[in-house]
TIDOMAR-896146 format. One line per field, with one value per residue: residue in three letters; x, y, z of N, C-alpha, C in turn. Coordinates in Angstrom, 3 decimals. Layout:
<sites>
type c(Ala; ...)
n_u c(X; ...)
n_v c(Y; ...)
n_w c(Z; ...)
ca_u c(X; ...)
ca_v c(Y; ...)
ca_w c(Z; ...)
c_u c(X; ...)
c_v c(Y; ...)
c_w c(Z; ...)
</sites>
This chain:
<sites>
type c(Unk; Unk; Unk; Unk; Unk; Unk; Unk; Unk; Unk; Unk; Unk; Unk; Unk; Unk; Unk; Unk; Unk; Unk; Unk; Unk; Unk; Unk; Unk; Unk; Unk; Unk; Unk; Unk; Unk; Unk; Unk; Unk; Unk; Unk; Unk; Unk; Unk; Unk; Unk; Unk; Unk; Unk; Unk; Unk; Unk; Unk; Unk; Unk; Unk; Unk; Unk; Unk; Unk; Unk; Unk; Unk; Unk; Unk; Unk; Unk; Unk; Unk; Unk; Unk; Unk; Unk; Unk; Unk; Unk; Unk; Unk; Unk; Unk; Unk; Unk; Unk; Unk; Unk; Unk; Unk; Unk; Unk; Unk; Unk; Unk; Unk; Unk; Unk; Unk; Unk; Unk; Unk; Unk; Unk; Unk; Unk; Unk; Unk; Unk; Unk; Unk; Unk; Unk; Unk; Unk; Unk; Unk; Unk; Unk; Unk; Unk; Unk; Unk; Unk; Unk; Unk; Unk; Unk; Unk; Unk; Unk; Unk; Unk; Unk; Unk; Unk; Unk; Unk; Unk; Unk; Unk; Unk; Unk; Unk; Unk; Unk; Unk; Unk; Unk; Unk; Unk; Unk; Unk; Unk; Unk; Unk; Unk; Unk; Unk; Unk; Unk; Unk; Unk; Unk; Unk; Unk; Unk; Unk; Unk; Unk; Unk; Unk; Unk; Unk; Unk; Unk; Unk; Unk; Unk; Unk; Unk; Unk; Unk; Unk; Unk; Unk; Unk; Unk; Unk; Unk; Unk; Unk; Unk; Unk; Unk; Unk; Unk; Unk; Unk; Unk; Unk; Unk; Unk; Unk; Unk; Unk; Unk; Unk; Unk; Unk; Unk; Unk; Unk; Unk; Unk; Unk; Unk)
n_u c(-9.769; -7.634; -7.719; -6.201; -4.223; -2.903; -0.985; -0.713; 0.870; -1.113; -0.693; -0.159; -2.497; -4.593; -3.384; -2.866; -5.432; -6.408; -4.457; -3.472; -1.312; 1.862; 4.126; 6.794; 7.188; 6.161; 7.060; 8.695; 9.983; 12.508; 13.720; 15.700; 14.492; 14.469; 16.818; 16.380; 16.017; 13.297; 10.604; 8.329; 5.201; 4.622; 2.061; -0.572; -2.290; -3.810; -4.672; -3.484; -1.102; 0.729; 2.545; 4.164; 2.825; 0.138; -2.686; -1.621; -2.095; -1.355; -1.430; -3.260; -5.327; -5.523; -7.703; -7.032; -8.030; -7.154; -6.386; -5.603; -3.410; -1.520; -0.547; 1.362; 2.373; 4.698; 7.010; 7.538; 8.969; 11.371; 12.651; 15.471; 17.452; 20.136; 21.232; 22.195; 21.559; 19.170; 17.579; 17.427; 15.920; 13.580; 12.758; 12.308; 10.072; 7.991; 4.822; 1.921; -0.941; -3.389; -2.683; -1.859; -2.160; -3.886; -2.125; 0.159; 2.555; 4.683; 4.788; 3.101; 3.552; 2.111; 2.816; 2.733; 2.820; 2.542; 1.577; -0.964; -4.200; -6.289; -9.043; -8.975; -8.602; -9.713; -10.732; -10.422; -12.752; -12.147; -13.710; -15.706; -14.528; -12.102; -10.474; -11.777; -11.416; -8.939; -6.513; -4.009; -1.546; 0.710; -0.200; -2.075; -0.372; 1.337; -0.570; -1.520; 0.824; 1.285; -1.063; -0.805; 1.548; 0.747; -1.238; 0.265; 1.688; 0.780; 2.356; 4.355; 3.516; 3.500; 6.238; 7.128; 5.918; 7.168; 9.844; 9.550; 8.611; 10.742; 12.765; 11.858; 12.142; 14.904; 15.638; 14.827; 12.259; 10.082; 9.527; 10.909; 10.038; 11.129; 10.620; 12.346; 12.084; 9.345; 8.802; 7.765; 7.213; 6.829; 5.783; 5.937; 4.509; 4.788; 2.343; 1.692; 0.450; 0.204; 1.722; 1.606; 3.600; 4.660; 7.975; 9.656; 11.037; 14.406; 14.435; 11.969; 12.311; 13.569; 12.458)
n_v c(-5.674; -7.288; -8.073; -10.203; -11.745; -14.866; -17.046; -20.537; -23.770; -26.322; -28.849; -28.535; -27.697; -29.093; -29.671; -27.050; -25.917; -27.427; -27.149; -24.583; -21.757; -22.111; -20.173; -20.914; -22.427; -21.002; -18.458; -16.532; -14.136; -12.401; -9.956; -7.441; -5.866; -3.260; -4.287; -6.995; -10.153; -10.721; -12.705; -13.068; -13.966; -13.594; -11.852; -10.499; -7.442; -7.500; -10.127; -10.258; -8.984; -10.824; -11.784; -13.884; -16.233; -15.907; -16.999; -19.465; -22.912; -24.841; -23.701; -22.328; -19.632; -18.088; -16.486; -14.497; -13.599; -11.614; -10.307; -6.808; -6.259; -8.183; -7.853; -6.089; -3.515; -3.307; -1.812; -3.737; -3.457; -2.467; -4.467; -6.439; -8.846; -9.071; -6.631; -4.201; -1.457; -1.103; -2.938; -1.745; 0.499; -0.776; -1.841; 0.569; 1.363; -0.150; -0.267; -0.081; -1.955; -0.606; 2.005; 2.253; 3.753; 3.160; 2.796; 4.150; 2.709; 1.153; -1.647; -3.057; -5.162; -7.528; -8.241; -10.833; -11.629; -13.891; -17.390; -18.360; -19.223; -22.079; -21.456; -18.845; -18.768; -18.930; -20.352; -18.706; -17.548; -17.039; -15.463; -14.151; -13.199; -11.755; -8.559; -5.715; -3.062; -1.965; -3.048; -3.945; -3.300; -1.910; -0.562; 1.172; 2.698; 3.980; 5.407; 7.145; 8.569; 9.866; 11.394; 13.062; 14.496; 15.707; 17.415; 19.352; 20.413; 20.425; 20.358; 18.625; 16.032; 16.139; 16.365; 13.878; 12.143; 13.078; 12.367; 9.592; 8.909; 9.932; 8.235; 5.857; 6.635; 6.953; 4.319; 3.415; 2.544; 4.166; 7.176; 10.393; 13.729; 16.935; 20.351; 22.882; 25.646; 26.123; 24.759; 22.150; 18.623; 15.742; 12.461; 9.451; 6.330; 2.917; 2.505; 4.884; 6.534; 9.442; 11.264; 14.322; 16.653; 19.303; 20.636; 20.110; 22.348; 22.228; 22.150; 21.045; 18.440; 17.359; 15.317)
n_w c(29.906; 27.707; 24.245; 22.143; 19.483; 18.309; 16.309; 16.092; 15.662; 14.172; 15.084; 17.756; 18.825; 20.264; 22.746; 23.617; 23.878; 25.981; 28.043; 27.909; 27.018; 27.817; 29.659; 29.900; 27.627; 25.408; 25.712; 23.907; 23.565; 25.107; 27.252; 28.909; 31.657; 33.901; 34.916; 35.103; 33.513; 31.524; 30.473; 27.751; 26.230; 22.877; 21.087; 18.954; 18.019; 15.783; 13.652; 11.090; 11.390; 12.178; 10.100; 9.260; 9.696; 9.209; 7.444; 6.773; 6.167; 7.971; 10.422; 13.200; 14.178; 17.272; 19.580; 22.299; 25.474; 28.028; 31.282; 31.556; 33.204; 32.702; 30.188; 27.874; 25.513; 22.914; 20.532; 18.012; 15.718; 16.423; 17.754; 18.363; 19.275; 18.919; 18.734; 20.790; 21.102; 19.564; 20.935; 23.446; 22.779; 22.039; 24.534; 25.872; 24.529; 25.505; 26.921; 29.154; 28.082; 28.054; 27.651; 25.104; 21.915; 19.011; 15.992; 16.700; 16.788; 14.403; 14.161; 16.378; 19.194; 21.323; 24.620; 26.683; 30.032; 31.599; 31.957; 29.683; 30.362; 29.557; 29.436; 28.672; 26.057; 22.688; 19.545; 16.504; 14.010; 10.745; 8.988; 10.538; 12.902; 12.695; 13.046; 11.271; 10.864; 10.069; 7.649; 8.472; 11.086; 10.183; 7.912; 9.096; 10.732; 8.830; 7.336; 9.311; 9.821; 7.369; 7.221; 9.480; 8.854; 6.478; 7.350; 8.553; 6.402; 3.188; 0.944; 1.499; 0.859; -1.928; -2.310; -1.392; -3.281; -5.580; -5.058; -4.972; -7.614; -9.078; -8.301; -9.465; -12.124; -12.285; -12.140; -14.542; -14.921; -15.401; -17.370; -17.025; -17.608; -17.435; -16.654; -15.648; -15.725; -15.641; -13.404; -13.369; -13.409; -15.399; -15.338; -17.038; -17.683; -19.009; -20.203; -21.195; -19.450; -17.430; -14.742; -13.208; -11.514; -9.335; -9.243; -6.328; -3.847; -2.560; 0.238; 0.797; 0.183; 2.288; 4.162)
ca_u c(-9.405; -7.004; -8.048; -5.069; -4.268; -1.645; -1.041; 0.014; 0.771; -2.288; -0.271; -0.141; -3.766; -5.319; -2.690; -3.031; -6.819; -6.575; -3.492; -3.110; -0.012; 2.767; 5.163; 8.090; 7.284; 5.780; 7.662; 9.763; 10.666; 13.159; 14.458; 16.079; 13.695; 14.866; 17.923; 15.991; 15.587; 11.858; 10.130; 6.962; 4.562; 4.211; 0.775; -0.786; -3.587; -4.492; -4.117; -2.687; 0.228; 1.597; 2.612; 4.887; 1.951; -1.241; -3.141; -1.021; -3.037; -0.894; -1.513; -4.581; -5.284; -6.208; -8.035; -6.698; -8.577; -6.353; -6.436; -4.622; -2.222; -0.555; -0.285; 1.941; 2.576; 5.998; 7.178; 8.311; 9.822; 12.675; 13.205; 16.596; 18.218; 21.559; 21.642; 21.896; 20.915; 17.781; 16.855; 17.138; 14.801; 12.392; 12.361; 11.757; 8.755; 6.993; 3.876; 0.715; -1.810; -4.467; -2.152; -1.473; -3.071; -3.761; -1.434; 1.370; 3.720; 4.646; 4.434; 2.892; 3.557; 1.535; 3.738; 1.978; 3.855; 2.269; 0.942; -2.350; -5.022; -7.124; -10.329; -8.746; -8.282; -10.744; -10.277; -11.124; -13.369; -11.519; -14.679; -16.496; -13.853; -10.930; -10.761; -11.976; -11.241; -7.749; -5.980; -2.947; -1.042; 1.649; -1.017; -2.625; 0.742; 1.773; -1.656; -1.512; 2.019; 1.048; -2.119; -0.263; 2.494; 0.012; -1.936; 1.245; 2.102; 0.358; 3.412; 5.187; 3.074; 4.010; 7.673; 7.270; 5.573; 8.226; 11.008; 9.212; 8.598; 12.097; 13.512; 11.445; 12.741; 16.339; 15.773; 14.409; 10.920; 9.234; 10.272; 10.660; 10.254; 11.116; 10.825; 12.686; 11.605; 7.941; 8.705; 6.847; 7.729; 5.844; 6.269; 5.165; 4.789; 4.782; 1.008; 1.536; -0.271; 1.080; 1.552; 2.248; 3.910; 5.564; 9.315; 9.741; 12.274; 15.293; 14.059; 10.790; 12.735; 14.179; 11.405)
ca_v c(-6.977; -7.193; -9.122; -10.280; -12.903; -15.604; -18.236; -21.685; -24.951; -27.156; -30.041; -28.199; -27.070; -29.828; -29.455; -25.648; -25.710; -28.083; -26.721; -23.185; -21.407; -22.028; -19.157; -21.579; -22.980; -20.048; -17.153; -16.480; -12.844; -12.142; -8.703; -7.015; -4.739; -2.885; -5.136; -8.402; -10.809; -10.975; -13.487; -12.746; -14.649; -12.574; -11.955; -9.327; -6.769; -7.834; -11.395; -10.073; -8.489; -12.000; -12.096; -15.133; -17.398; -15.602; -17.641; -20.779; -23.991; -25.667; -22.902; -21.858; -18.352; -18.077; -15.225; -14.560; -12.525; -11.670; -9.039; -5.810; -6.280; -9.180; -7.611; -4.794; -3.303; -2.776; -1.594; -4.891; -3.019; -2.153; -5.616; -7.150; -9.297; -9.037; -5.228; -3.658; -0.150; -1.304; -3.630; -0.743; 1.313; -1.622; -1.877; 1.888; 1.523; -1.005; 0.470; -0.854; -2.093; 0.383; 3.317; 2.255; 4.373; 2.446; 3.531; 4.812; 1.882; 0.534; -3.058; -3.306; -6.547; -7.689; -9.016; -11.460; -11.916; -15.120; -18.470; -18.097; -20.380; -22.611; -20.755; -17.510; -18.988; -19.460; -20.472; -17.689; -17.808; -16.026; -14.579; -13.341; -12.736; -10.914; -7.124; -5.254; -1.618; -1.726; -4.296; -4.343; -2.185; -1.116; 0.323; 2.211; 3.553; 4.819; 6.332; 8.181; 9.388; 10.718; 12.344; 14.063; 15.355; 16.478; 18.486; 20.404; 21.031; 19.558; 20.238; 17.483; 14.860; 16.306; 16.081; 12.422; 11.554; 13.444; 11.532; 8.205; 8.765; 10.183; 7.001; 4.928; 7.103; 6.639; 2.880; 3.113; 1.939; 5.169; 8.270; 11.710; 14.917; 18.005; 21.726; 23.642; 27.025; 26.144; 24.040; 21.027; 17.324; 14.809; 11.082; 8.671; 4.890; 2.195; 2.601; 6.292; 7.289; 10.491; 11.901; 15.639; 17.189; 20.446; 20.312; 20.667; 23.002; 21.294; 21.993; 20.202; 17.052; 16.896; 14.767)
ca_w c(29.348; 26.390; 23.282; 21.225; 18.599; 18.141; 15.461; 16.640; 14.792; 14.424; 15.819; 19.181; 19.179; 21.300; 24.015; 24.015; 24.314; 27.281; 29.065; 27.745; 26.463; 28.960; 29.505; 29.734; 26.274; 24.371; 25.996; 22.911; 23.616; 26.380; 27.282; 30.253; 32.139; 35.260; 35.337; 35.197; 32.287; 31.581; 29.328; 27.344; 25.104; 21.905; 20.394; 18.110; 18.075; 14.538; 13.153; 9.880; 11.754; 12.321; 8.672; 8.990; 9.853; 8.804; 6.220; 6.559; 6.431; 9.090; 11.649; 13.634; 14.884; 18.558; 20.224; 23.719; 26.305; 29.240; 32.007; 31.142; 34.068; 32.226; 28.767; 27.526; 24.084; 22.515; 19.098; 17.563; 14.618; 17.010; 18.493; 17.767; 20.437; 18.594; 18.673; 22.118; 20.981; 19.155; 21.993; 24.481; 22.280; 22.140; 25.943; 26.194; 23.882; 26.149; 27.763; 29.468; 26.918; 28.081; 27.274; 23.692; 20.954; 17.739; 14.945; 17.201; 16.492; 13.073; 14.328; 17.808; 19.663; 22.657; 25.443; 27.778; 31.044; 32.356; 31.209; 29.295; 30.724; 28.483; 29.355; 28.111; 24.641; 21.788; 18.164; 15.734; 12.720; 9.907; 8.350; 11.462; 14.105; 12.502; 12.992; 9.902; 10.798; 9.250; 7.112; 9.397; 11.881; 9.394; 7.081; 9.968; 11.156; 7.716; 7.025; 10.337; 9.622; 6.203; 7.555; 10.409; 8.144; 5.477; 8.051; 8.792; 5.143; 2.094; -0.063; 1.877; 0.112; -3.286; -2.281; -1.268; -4.575; -6.525; -4.756; -5.350; -9.070; -9.565; -8.075; -10.530; -13.373; -12.214; -12.355; -15.902; -14.934; -16.045; -17.990; -16.415; -18.437; -16.448; -17.115; -14.448; -15.869; -15.196; -12.130; -13.578; -13.812; -15.944; -15.273; -18.003; -17.590; -20.290; -20.790; -21.584; -18.425; -16.927; -13.440; -13.240; -10.182; -9.337; -8.757; -4.974; -3.428; -1.874; 1.649; 0.864; 0.033; 3.544; 5.004)
c_u c(-8.831; -7.443; -6.968; -5.107; -2.886; -1.879; -0.177; -0.110; -0.438; -1.936; -0.244; -1.508; -4.487; -4.700; -2.888; -4.434; -7.038; -5.711; -3.088; -1.765; 0.944; 3.885; 6.524; 8.291; 7.100; 6.321; 8.892; 10.500; 11.211; 13.923; 14.696; 15.303; 14.049; 15.930; 17.620; 15.575; 14.118; 11.404; 8.667; 6.499; 4.128; 2.851; 0.562; -2.177; -4.449; -3.885; -3.198; -1.293; 1.227; 1.845; 3.361; 3.955; 0.506; -1.570; -2.552; -1.980; -2.636; -0.879; -2.958; -4.412; -6.129; -6.545; -7.791; -7.306; -7.922; -6.410; -5.303; -3.324; -1.136; -0.212; 0.245; 2.085; 3.972; 6.050; 8.113; 9.233; 11.247; 13.367; 14.315; 17.514; 19.712; 22.109; 21.228; 21.162; 19.451; 16.978; 16.516; 15.961; 13.492; 11.871; 11.729; 10.362; 7.645; 6.135; 2.697; -0.255; -2.891; -4.007; -1.786; -2.570; -2.842; -3.115; -0.164; 2.641; 3.561; 4.247; 4.267; 2.882; 2.981; 2.419; 2.995; 2.970; 3.571; 1.688; -0.520; -3.158; -5.922; -8.437; -10.199; -8.495; -9.517; -10.163; -11.091; -11.757; -12.896; -12.522; -15.307; -15.682; -12.690; -11.321; -10.869; -11.770; -10.040; -7.215; -4.867; -2.387; -0.060; 0.890; -1.569; -1.543; 1.155; 0.693; -1.706; -0.340; 1.831; 0.001; -1.592; 0.661; 1.780; -0.771; -1.006; 1.558; 1.778; 1.445; 4.351; 4.815; 3.532; 5.497; 7.934; 6.997; 6.654; 9.455; 10.767; 9.278; 9.970; 12.965; 13.155; 12.065; 14.233; 16.594; 15.319; 13.023; 9.914; 10.136; 9.903; 10.984; 10.090; 11.379; 11.083; 12.149; 10.166; 7.752; 7.801; 7.621; 6.583; 6.488; 5.351; 5.526; 4.622; 3.418; 0.677; 0.676; 0.702; 0.704; 2.294; 2.398; 4.760; 6.923; 9.457; 11.068; 13.105; 14.887; 12.824; 11.144; 13.377; 13.093; 11.890)
c_v c(-6.778; -8.365; -9.119; -11.612; -13.548; -16.820; -19.336; -22.866; -25.809; -28.417; -29.804; -27.769; -27.779; -29.607; -28.029; -25.396; -26.304; -27.447; -25.254; -22.997; -21.184; -21.025; -19.794; -22.108; -21.922; -18.641; -16.935; -15.145; -12.637; -10.835; -8.281; -5.762; -4.498; -3.838; -6.615; -8.931; -11.214; -11.670; -13.147; -13.697; -13.576; -12.889; -10.632; -8.741; -7.130; -9.125; -11.233; -9.526; -9.633; -12.576; -13.371; -16.346; -17.156; -16.276; -19.005; -21.885; -24.826; -24.911; -22.494; -20.554; -18.440; -16.652; -15.398; -13.352; -12.630; -10.324; -8.098; -5.879; -7.224; -8.998; -6.195; -4.718; -2.729; -2.597; -2.663; -4.554; -2.752; -3.370; -6.303; -7.570; -9.374; -7.617; -4.537; -2.327; -0.289; -1.964; -2.682; 0.133; 0.526; -1.649; -0.543; 2.084; 0.755; -0.192; -0.434; -0.855; -1.025; 1.786; 3.385; 2.870; 3.711; 3.346; 4.212; 4.046; 1.242; -0.938; -3.337; -4.799; -6.576; -8.651; -9.535; -12.023; -13.133; -16.173; -18.102; -19.364; -20.805; -21.878; -19.326; -17.564; -19.469; -19.482; -19.514; -18.266; -16.690; -15.017; -13.623; -12.648; -11.780; -9.435; -6.649; -3.746; -1.239; -3.068; -4.841; -3.107; -1.316; -0.113; 1.481; 3.199; 4.513; 5.825; 7.474; 9.136; 10.362; 11.785; 13.451; 15.041; 16.242; 17.613; 19.660; 21.167; 20.084; 19.372; 19.076; 16.246; 14.939; 15.946; 14.578; 11.750; 11.860; 12.561; 10.086; 8.015; 9.032; 8.946; 5.956; 5.319; 6.788; 5.160; 2.454; 2.511; 2.867; 6.252; 9.583; 12.801; 16.117; 19.355; 22.588; 25.066; 27.162; 25.438; 22.824; 19.773; 16.460; 13.423; 10.207; 7.198; 4.237; 2.229; 4.018; 7.088; 8.255; 10.912; 13.227; 16.170; 18.431; 19.984; 20.923; 21.383; 22.014; 21.079; 21.111; 18.723; 16.505; 16.429; 13.525)
c_w c(27.944; 25.520; 22.201; 20.479; 18.469; 17.265; 16.063; 15.670; 15.168; 15.209; 17.333; 19.711; 20.322; 22.677; 24.522; 24.552; 25.708; 28.376; 28.970; 27.061; 27.627; 28.687; 29.263; 28.319; 25.193; 24.625; 25.137; 22.866; 25.019; 26.290; 28.725; 30.617; 33.594; 35.809; 35.403; 33.827; 32.432; 30.308; 29.048; 26.236; 24.114; 21.281; 19.648; 18.297; 16.869; 13.995; 11.952; 10.183; 11.903; 10.929; 8.344; 8.972; 9.422; 7.473; 5.946; 6.991; 7.650; 10.421; 11.921; 14.400; 16.155; 18.971; 21.722; 24.419; 27.681; 29.954; 31.601; 31.939; 33.552; 30.752; 28.565; 26.014; 23.860; 21.017; 18.542; 16.398; 15.120; 17.610; 17.712; 18.901; 20.175; 18.566; 19.967; 22.042; 20.608; 20.265; 23.141; 24.065; 22.342; 23.579; 26.348; 25.615; 24.596; 27.121; 28.114; 28.292; 26.880; 27.690; 25.790; 22.828; 19.596; 16.678; 15.406; 16.868; 15.118; 13.164; 15.825; 18.118; 21.068; 23.441; 26.668; 28.784; 31.914; 31.441; 30.915; 29.567; 29.552; 28.315; 28.821; 26.612; 23.889; 20.377; 17.312; 14.484; 11.805; 9.355; 9.361; 12.545; 13.887; 12.488; 11.544; 9.769; 9.944; 8.785; 7.999; 10.076; 11.110; 8.535; 7.915; 10.376; 10.039; 7.317; 8.031; 10.159; 8.467; 6.520; 8.468; 9.699; 7.141; 6.116; 8.324; 7.505; 3.993; 1.040; 0.238; 1.066; -1.337; -3.348; -2.193; -2.609; -5.618; -6.317; -5.206; -6.867; -9.675; -9.392; -9.139; -11.868; -13.412; -12.493; -13.752; -16.012; -15.605; -16.629; -17.302; -17.419; -17.512; -17.106; -15.888; -14.516; -15.373; -13.856; -12.203; -13.967; -14.309; -15.946; -16.128; -17.857; -18.955; -20.970; -21.230; -20.605; -17.763; -15.504; -13.501; -11.829; -10.332; -8.805; -7.366; -4.747; -2.627; -0.428; 1.820; 0.767; 1.307; 4.502; 5.702)
</sites>
């Protein structure tokens, strides 16, 4: 059984609780799968992933419990119905919900392929019901990416930090003092706080 979340306008709440989420009304994602146009109701693994509506006073967060057979996961970061290449990649990313590993997609979207019945819906309590393991899926994805890359080569993280602080220095936000002979860079912010890093080799910057 998949447990997913969806924000809906409070003005629609009474009708949804009684009649459910109708695929014809709430199926807002359409894509071509195996040559057929398929409509899905979008939902999320984490309420905070729905950043357009999370925390809005005029919206309510619903918890949906639906059999795995009617829920898939796609990488919503790729979804763009105006770009055929990206949309093809999005379709390729769609997998059964039970095969999804948390943190694999930058923005996982749950795709519900049928009308959600009223008895499969409950109204969440923000304090007690929201997932607390991670703040959101983007954070988990990036943390996993950094951890995986760092396990391969810790110097990669130094290269990332060097590139980040160098960009801030180029924009005039901080000051960079560099000694190529010693291979050391010092970055100083307006509070005189310093970050010291080694100057990475060019190949280390190709991340």
